[in-house]
ZABA-770999 format. One line per 2 residues: number of its first residue (from 1); for each residue x, y, z of C-alpha. Coordinates in pm, whole numbers, plus 32768, in hexadecimal, padded with zeros to 4 digits. Example, Ala and Ser with C-alpha at 12.3 -4.5 7.8 and 13.67 -1.06 7.14 Angstrom:
# residues 2
1 = 84CE:7E3E:830C ~ 8557:7F96:82CA
END
This chain:
# residues 493
1 = 1815:6F01:AA6C ~ 1828:6F7B:A904
3 = 16C4:6F64:A888 ~ 1731:6FBC:A728
5 = 17D9:6E67:A70A ~ 1680:6DCE:A701
7 = 15F2:6EE0:A626 ~ 16FE:6E8E:A522
9 = 1692:6D25:A506 ~ 158B:6D72:A402
11 = 1690:6E27:A32C ~ 17A1:6D20:A343
13 = 16D4:6BE6:A37A ~ 174C:6B59:A22E
15 = 18B6:6B73:A2A7 ~ 1866:6AB4:A3E8
17 = 17B2:69A6:A327 ~ 18CC:6982:A22B
19 = 19CA:695D:A343 ~ 18ED:685B:A3EC
21 = 18C6:6798:A2AA ~ 1A40:679A:A275
23 = 1A83:671C:A3D5 ~ 197E:660D:A3A9
25 = 1A32:6586:A276 ~ 1B9B:65AF:A2E7
27 = 1B8D:65A2:A463 ~ 1B46:649C:A56B
29 = 1A0B:64BA:A63E ~ 1A42:64E4:A7B3
31 = 190C:6420:A816 ~ 1941:62E3:A8DF
33 = 18E5:619B:A839 ~ 17C3:616D:A92B
35 = 171D:62AE:A8B3 ~ 178E:62CF:A74A
37 = 1643:6251:A6BB ~ 1565:62FB:A7BB
39 = 146A:63F5:A730 ~ 1470:6568:A774
41 = 133E:6613:A807 ~ 12B5:6768:A7AC
43 = 1188:67C3:A885 ~ 10CD:68FC:A819
45 = 0FB9:696F:A902 ~ 0EE3:6A9A:A8A7
47 = 0E4B:6B62:A9C5 ~ 0CCE:6B7D:A9DD
49 = 0C41:6AF8:A897 ~ 0B36:69F8:A83F
51 = 0B4C:6901:A71C ~ 0A57:69CA:A647
53 = 0B65:6AD4:A60F ~ 0C0A:69EC:A510
55 = 0B87:6987:A3BD ~ 0BDC:6816:A3F0
57 = 0ADC:6823:A50B ~ 09D4:68C3:A431
59 = 0A21:6A38:A42E ~ 09A5:6AC6:A2E3
61 = 09E9:6C36:A32A ~ 0B5C:6C13:A2DB
63 = 0C5B:6B05:A291 ~ 0D7D:6A8E:A36D
65 = 0E48:69C6:A26F ~ 0F78:6976:A345
67 = 0EAE:68EC:A469 ~ 0DCA:683C:A36F
69 = 0EF3:6791:A2CD ~ 0F6B:6709:A41B
71 = 0E0B:668B:A461 ~ 0DC5:65EB:A312
73 = 0F1C:6548:A2F3 ~ 0F16:64D1:A45C
75 = 0E00:64A1:A55B ~ 0D0F:65A4:A5E1
77 = 0C24:6552:A6FE ~ 0ABE:65CB:A6F1
79 = 0A92:6597:A867 ~ 0BCE:65F2:A923
81 = 0BB5:667D:AA83 ~ 0CA8:6757:AB43
83 = 0C07:681C:AC5F ~ 0B47:6964:AC43
85 = 0C6A:6A34:ACCD ~ 0DDD:6A5F:AC8E
87 = 0E97:69FA:ADCB ~ 0DE0:68B1:AE07
89 = 0E04:6857:AC96 ~ 0F79:689E:AC98
91 = 0FB2:67E0:ADDC ~ 0EF0:66B9:AD4C
93 = 0FAD:66C2:AC02 ~ 1109:66D7:AC98
95 = 10D9:65DA:ADB4 ~ 0FD6:64E5:AD2E
97 = 0F2F:64F3:AE85 ~ 0DDB:6568:AEFB
99 = 0DAE:667D:AFFE ~ 0D4B:6579:B100
101 = 0EC6:6542:B102 ~ 0F56:6696:B09F
103 = 0E55:6779:B147 ~ 0E2F:685A:B013
105 = 0CB4:686D:AFE4 ~ 0CA0:69D5:AF64
107 = 0D8C:6AFD:AF3E ~ 0D0E:6B72:B092
109 = 0CB6:6A26:B137 ~ 0DF7:6970:B187
111 = 0DC1:6879:B29D ~ 0EFB:6838:B366
113 = 0F40:66C2:B348 ~ 109F:66A1:B3DD
115 = 11B3:675D:B492 ~ 120C:6838:B368
117 = 115C:6981:B318 ~ 1009:699E:B26E
119 = 10B0:6A12:B129 ~ 11D4:691F:B129
121 = 1137:67E4:B098 ~ 1277:6790:AFD8
123 = 1321:6749:B126 ~ 123B:6620:B15C
125 = 11EE:65AC:AFFB ~ 12C5:655A:AECF
127 = 12A3:6630:AD98 ~ 12D2:65A5:AC3B
129 = 13F4:6699:AC0E ~ 14AA:6613:AD40
131 = 147B:64A7:ACDA ~ 14F6:64E6:AB77
133 = 1617:65C2:ABE5 ~ 1691:64BC:ACDA
135 = 167F:63BD:ABBD ~ 1763:6496:AAE5
137 = 1671:6575:AA26 ~ 16B4:66E6:A9EC
139 = 158B:67A6:AA76 ~ 150E:690B:AA49
141 = 13D9:69D8:AA91 ~ 1379:6B24:A9F4
143 = 124B:6C07:AA09 ~ 116D:6C06:AB3A
145 = 11F4:6BCF:AC98 ~ 119A:6A95:AD59
147 = 10F1:6AE2:AEA6 ~ 11F9:6A3E:AF80
149 = 1223:6B1F:B0AB ~ 138F:6B75:B0EC
151 = 141C:6A5E:B011 ~ 1499:6AD3:AEC0
153 = 1474:69F0:AD8E ~ 15E1:697F:AD94
155 = 15D4:6904:AEFB ~ 1612:6794:AF3D
157 = 14A0:6768:AF89 ~ 1419:67FC:AE47
159 = 151C:677F:AD51 ~ 153F:6876:AC33
161 = 16AA:689F:ABCE ~ 1664:69FB:AB4C
163 = 1546:6AF2:AB3B ~ 14DD:6C30:AA87
165 = 13A1:6CAE:AB2F ~ 12BB:6DCF:AB77
167 = 12F7:6E76:ACC8 ~ 1194:6E68:AD48
169 = 11A0:6F37:AE87 ~ 121D:708E:AEE8
171 = 12E2:7004:B010 ~ 13AA:6F1F:AF27
173 = 143E:7040:AE62 ~ 15AA:70A6:AEA1
175 = 15C9:7170:AFE0 ~ 16AA:7270:AF35
177 = 1589:72FA:AE66 ~ 162E:729B:AD1E
179 = 14E9:7220:AC82 ~ 1471:7333:AB97
181 = 135C:7272:AAE9 ~ 11E2:7290:AAFB
183 = 10EF:722E:AC0A ~ 0F8E:71AA:ABE9
185 = 0E6B:71EF:ACD4 ~ 0E2A:7144:AE20
187 = 0D72:7007:AE81 ~ 0C45:7027:AF68
189 = 0CF9:6FA8:B09D ~ 0D1D:70A8:B1B5
191 = 0E73:714B:B1AF ~ 0EC5:70D6:B04F
193 = 0FD4:7192:AF93 ~ 0FE8:71CC:AE1B
195 = 105A:7095:AD60 ~ 1198:70B0:AC8D
197 = 1141:709D:AB1D ~ 111D:6F43:AA86
199 = 10FB:6FB6:A91D ~ 1188:7102:A899
201 = 12CD:7183:A935 ~ 12BE:705C:AA22
203 = 1366:6FF4:AB64 ~ 142E:6EB9:AB17
205 = 1530:6DEF:ABD5 ~ 162E:6D05:AB38
207 = 16B7:6C14:AC3E ~ 1693:6D20:AD47
209 = 171D:6E44:AC7D ~ 1642:6F62:AC0C
211 = 161D:6F6F:AA91 ~ 1649:70C9:A9F6
213 = 1508:7102:A931 ~ 1483:723A:A887
215 = 133B:72C3:A802 ~ 1357:71FD:A6BC
217 = 136E:70AD:A76A ~ 123F:6FC7:A771
219 = 127F:6EB9:A874 ~ 11E2:6D94:A7B4
221 = 12DE:6DD5:A69C ~ 13FF:6DD5:A794
223 = 1388:6C8C:A828 ~ 1366:6BEA:A6D2
225 = 14C2:6C65:A66D ~ 1551:6BDB:A7AF
227 = 14AE:6A88:A780 ~ 152F:6A68:A61C
229 = 168A:6ABA:A69D ~ 166B:69BA:A7B6
231 = 1607:68A9:A6C2 ~ 1725:6904:A5D6
233 = 1824:68FD:A6F1 ~ 17AB:67A8:A762
235 = 175B:6704:A617 ~ 1848:65E3:A65C
237 = 17B9:6592:A7B1 ~ 1656:653C:A81B
239 = 159B:6669:A8A4 ~ 145B:66D9:A948
241 = 13EB:6835:A8DD ~ 12BE:68B3:A9A0
243 = 1211:69ED:A91D ~ 10F1:6A63:A9FA
245 = 108E:6B96:A931 ~ 1011:6CDF:A9BF
247 = 0F2A:6CF6:A892 ~ 0E03:6D17:A88A
249 = 0DD7:6D7E:A9F6 ~ 0D66:6EE3:AA30
251 = 0E39:6FDA:AAF5 ~ 0E03:7024:AC65
253 = 0CDD:710E:AC7B ~ 0C52:70A2:AB2A
255 = 0CA1:70CF:A9BB ~ 0D5A:7010:A8AC
257 = 0EA3:7071:A805 ~ 0EC7:70CC:A69A
259 = 0FA2:6FEE:A5C1 ~ 10E1:7060:A513
261 = 10BD:7126:A3D2 ~ 11D0:71A5:A2EF
263 = 124A:72F7:A36B ~ 1148:7312:A482
265 = 1191:7305:A5F6 ~ 1083:722F:A694
267 = 0FB6:7267:A7CD ~ 0F3B:718C:A8EA
269 = 0DD0:71F1:A8AF ~ 0CF7:7214:A77B
271 = 0D3D:70B8:A6F6 ~ 0C52:6FB8:A661
273 = 0C27:6E48:A6C4 ~ 0C19:6DD6:A55C
275 = 0D64:6E81:A50D ~ 0E04:6DE4:A63F
277 = 0D8D:6C89:A5DF ~ 0E19:6CB8:A484
279 = 0F62:6D27:A51E ~ 0F69:6BEC:A5F3
281 = 0F40:6B26:A4B2 ~ 105F:6BE4:A411
283 = 1146:6B9B:A538 ~ 10ED:6A2A:A51F
285 = 114D:6A3B:A3B0 ~ 129F:6AD4:A407
287 = 12EC:69C7:A506 ~ 1289:68AA:A420
289 = 1357:693E:A305 ~ 1484:695C:A3EB
291 = 1468:67ED:A44B ~ 1453:6793:A2DC
293 = 1587:6863:A286 ~ 1647:67CB:A3A8
295 = 15F8:666A:A334 ~ 1535:6626:A476
297 = 13D2:661A:A3F7 ~ 13B5:649F:A3DB
299 = 1428:6461:A53E ~ 1388:6580:A5FD
301 = 1239:6543:A6A2 ~ 1175:6689:A694
303 = 1058:66BA:A788 ~ 0F76:67E6:A74C
305 = 0E70:683B:A854 ~ 0DD3:694B:A929
307 = 0DB9:6963:AAA3 ~ 0C41:69A7:AAB3
309 = 0B1B:6A2D:A9ED ~ 0B01:6B8E:A965
311 = 0AFE:6CA4:AA67 ~ 09AC:6D47:AA92
313 = 08F6:6C1D:A9FE ~ 0973:6AD4:AA92
315 = 0A9A:6B17:AB77 ~ 0A53:6AD8:ACEB
317 = 090B:6A23:AC9E ~ 08C9:68CC:AD37
319 = 0821:6866:ABF1 ~ 08A6:6794:AAD3
321 = 090B:68D1:AA19 ~ 09F5:693A:AB34
323 = 0AF8:6821:AB25 ~ 0AC2:67CE:A9B5
325 = 0BF7:6830:A8EF ~ 0C98:67F2:A79D
327 = 0D8F:66D4:A7B7 ~ 0E65:666B:A691
329 = 0F86:6574:A681 ~ 1065:6562:A54E
331 = 11AA:64B3:A4F5 ~ 11CB:642B:A393
333 = 12C9:6322:A3F5 ~ 1208:629B:A51F
335 = 109C:6304:A53E ~ 0F9A:625A:A462
337 = 0EDB:634B:A387 ~ 0D73:633B:A404
339 = 0CF4:649C:A3E0 ~ 0BB9:64D2:A4AE
341 = 0B72:63DC:A5C8 ~ 0A59:63BB:A6C5
343 = 0B3B:6300:A7B7 ~ 0B36:63A4:A90E
345 = 0C71:643C:A9A9 ~ 0CCF:6512:AAD3
347 = 0DFF:65DE:AB35 ~ 0E70:64E5:AC3D
349 = 0ECF:6401:AB1A ~ 0FDF:64E2:AA8C
351 = 10EB:6494:AB93 ~ 10D1:6314:AB79
353 = 10C2:632B:A9FD ~ 1201:63F9:A9E9
355 = 12CD:6316:AACB ~ 1241:61E5:AA15
357 = 12BB:6266:A8C3 ~ 1407:62D1:A95F
359 = 142E:6176:A9FB ~ 1475:6205:AB53
361 = 13BE:61BA:AC95 ~ 1365:624F:ADE5
363 = 13EB:61B4:AF27 ~ 1350:606E:AF9B
365 = 1215:60AE:B065 ~ 11E1:620F:AFDE
367 = 107E:6221:AF53 ~ 0FFD:62ED:AE2E
369 = 0E8B:632F:AE01 ~ 0E8C:633D:AC86
371 = 0E9D:622B:AB80 ~ 0F99:6212:AA67
373 = 0F0D:625D:A90E ~ 1031:61B2:A85F
375 = 0F7A:607C:A7E1 ~ 0E5E:6153:A75E
377 = 0F46:624E:A6B9 ~ 1007:6134:A611
379 = 0EC1:60B2:A57F ~ 0EB9:5F72:A64C
381 = 0D69:5FBB:A6F4 ~ 0C31:6084:A69E
383 = 0C0E:611B:A7F9 ~ 0CD4:610E:A93A
385 = 0BE7:6182:AA4D ~ 0A74:6168:AAA0
387 = 0A46:62AD:AB5D ~ 0AE4:6401:AB9A
389 = 0AC4:64E7:ACC7 ~ 0B09:6653:AD17
391 = 0ADD:674C:AE30 ~ 0AEF:68B8:AE97
393 = 0AFD:691F:B002 ~ 09EB:685B:B0B6
395 = 093B:67E5:AF78 ~ 097D:66AA:AEAD
397 = 0912:6618:AD5D ~ 091C:64C3:ACB3
399 = 08D3:6444:AB55 ~ 08B9:62F3:AAA6
401 = 0876:62B2:A935 ~ 0700:62CB:A96B
403 = 06C8:6396:AAAA ~ 0734:64DF:AB47
405 = 0727:653E:ACB8 ~ 077F:66A7:AD04
407 = 0774:67AB:AE1C ~ 0787:66B1:AF3B
409 = 07C7:679F:B05D ~ 073C:6745:B1B4
411 = 07E8:686E:B259 ~ 072D:6969:B183
413 = 05E0:68B5:B186 ~ 05E5:67C8:B05C
415 = 064D:6672:B0E1 ~ 059B:65B2:AFCB
417 = 0618:6682:AEA8 ~ 0573:666F:AD51
419 = 0560:6530:AC84 ~ 0545:6529:AB08
421 = 051C:6417:AA07 ~ 0609:6472:A8EB
423 = 0547:63C5:A7D3 ~ 0683:6365:A714
425 = 06E6:64D3:A6EF ~ 080D:65A8:A758
427 = 073A:66E5:A74E ~ 0676:6747:A883
429 = 0556:67D1:A7B6 ~ 0505:6667:A75E
431 = 050A:65E4:A8C4 ~ 03D6:6596:A994
433 = 03D5:6605:AAFE ~ 034E:64F5:ABE0
435 = 0234:6553:ACCB ~ 0198:63F9:ACF5
437 = 0276:630E:ADBD ~ 0185:61E7:ADCC
439 = 0229:610C:ACC4 ~ 0338:600F:AD17
441 = 040B:608C:ABEF ~ 0414:61F2:AC70
443 = 045F:6188:ADD5 ~ 057A:60A9:AD60
445 = 060F:61BC:AC86 ~ 0603:62B0:ADA8
447 = 06A1:61AF:AE91 ~ 07C2:6171:AD9E
449 = 080D:62E4:AD79 ~ 080B:6320:AEF0
451 = 08F2:61F7:AF0D ~ 09DC:62A0:AE13
453 = 09DF:63D9:AEF0 ~ 0A66:6300:B00B
455 = 0BB3:62FD:AF52 ~ 0BD4:6464:AFCD
457 = 0B1B:6487:B119 ~ 0AEA:65E3:B1A5
459 = 0BA3:6614:B2F2 ~ 0AEB:65DD:B437
461 = 0A4C:671D:B4B5 ~ 0A62:6693:B616
463 = 0BD6:66D5:B5FB ~ 0C09:6837:B688
465 = 0D1B:6882:B587 ~ 0C33:682B:B467
467 = 0B11:68E8:B4FC ~ 0BE3:6A22:B52F
469 = 0C5F:6A12:B3C7 ~ 0AFD:69F7:B33F
471 = 0A88:6B1B:B417 ~ 0BB1:6BE3:B39A
473 = 0B57:6B8A:B233 ~ 09F5:6C05:B269
475 = 0A7E:6D65:B29C ~ 0B43:6D66:B155
477 = 0AD5:6E43:B030 ~ 0AFC:6D37:AF1F
479 = 0A19:6C15:AF7C ~ 0990:6AFE:AEA1
481 = 0834:6AE4:AE06 ~ 0751:69B4:AE17
483 = 06B4:6A0D:ACCB ~ 06EA:6B15:ABC5
485 = 06CF:6C73:AC54 ~ 063F:6BF2:AD9E
487 = 0699:6C61:AEFB ~ 0708:6B67:B000
489 = 05FC:6AF6:B0F0 ~ 060A:6B26:B266
491 = 0739:6A77:B2F6 ~ 070D:694B:B3DA
493 = 081E:6997:B4D6
END
């Protein structure tokens, strides 16, 4: 694969856009009548960052104008929940189903729920890419790999028509030794090998072919170039472009990359989180500008989010800060401009919302756990759900407008969790932790939140398969926290 083709996009982007504009005026679109008015979808998901990294969410240290513009001209949720860790968030986003169905409770706690392998959830659950592709959409993924076992993103189960992704494991590199890029450190798992670089001089695959990168290549730029090219190639057909970024995740073994500077070859350590957040904002600006130049801005629903809270502060914590993420939806031709909203949302809602806007459906009898946001995003309602839930490994959380229940984890000694009255605020510093459970109001609030958790029941530990998986998880190096910087209590196994 000629990597330089994608490197040239920035230099000749104006030529591509001119050609696209000419074909739009003088050529016939290839899209079927059934899909010709369907919106496009661009889903941008940053890795490991909390809402407070962006100025629209209150950051005063620096400004993120491109993300802010999406937020202010669209909708940005003050209380949006993913999960506190990447794999369960991504499985939830792409399937619209809770781990009680998929088995993906944590990167390292994957409860086997069917005949397929622990990592192969796409074999038993539809992805939004598969549903849209089968309806006639063009689909692509770029950036971070999906944790899908031996199924690559273009398999019939996963549903991406093309992909341009980081090669995230040593054993996935070409066997002929042709990869001459950088390696990162190792994860803490016994027997781990160095991870192929995800940032400078990266390991990248394009539809199964190794991309020829060199020391001047910064992978996030390559992914952005590729996505702009994908959208230009498919401007006359509806598309789903999914961009799970590697930024701002640290490298294996620790450290952050530097960002590109004129005439300077960057490094995979020595970087700064602020600079990386600003670079995320710049990439968002490039993508939005490309949509504008392609004439697709009015009909492309942009979703901007993160997979979990900031690493080292909120990630892996069974507290509200763990699953709380930025979540912005913008499409000038469809989405009502609301700006900030206190309406509650959770990642399970993305799948049903996408297929609702695309006017496609899942097979009869196939159940999704999320709710469609379409009526809310169109401005027809002021809210669309009364509670949100989240989870990490054996812990679960629930929230309503007025109450928060977090760190419910009977396996690690906290079956009751912690209950807070939110006092009309979206900031935990204003909440009141409940210690007196004598009032009927408090008991009813607690009952409602535990009822919400029943939407996603934890598997039965009396099942030997489940029990063995939990015991296995207990030996893993990256376990969840029940509160900030706490250690897990003694296991109840």
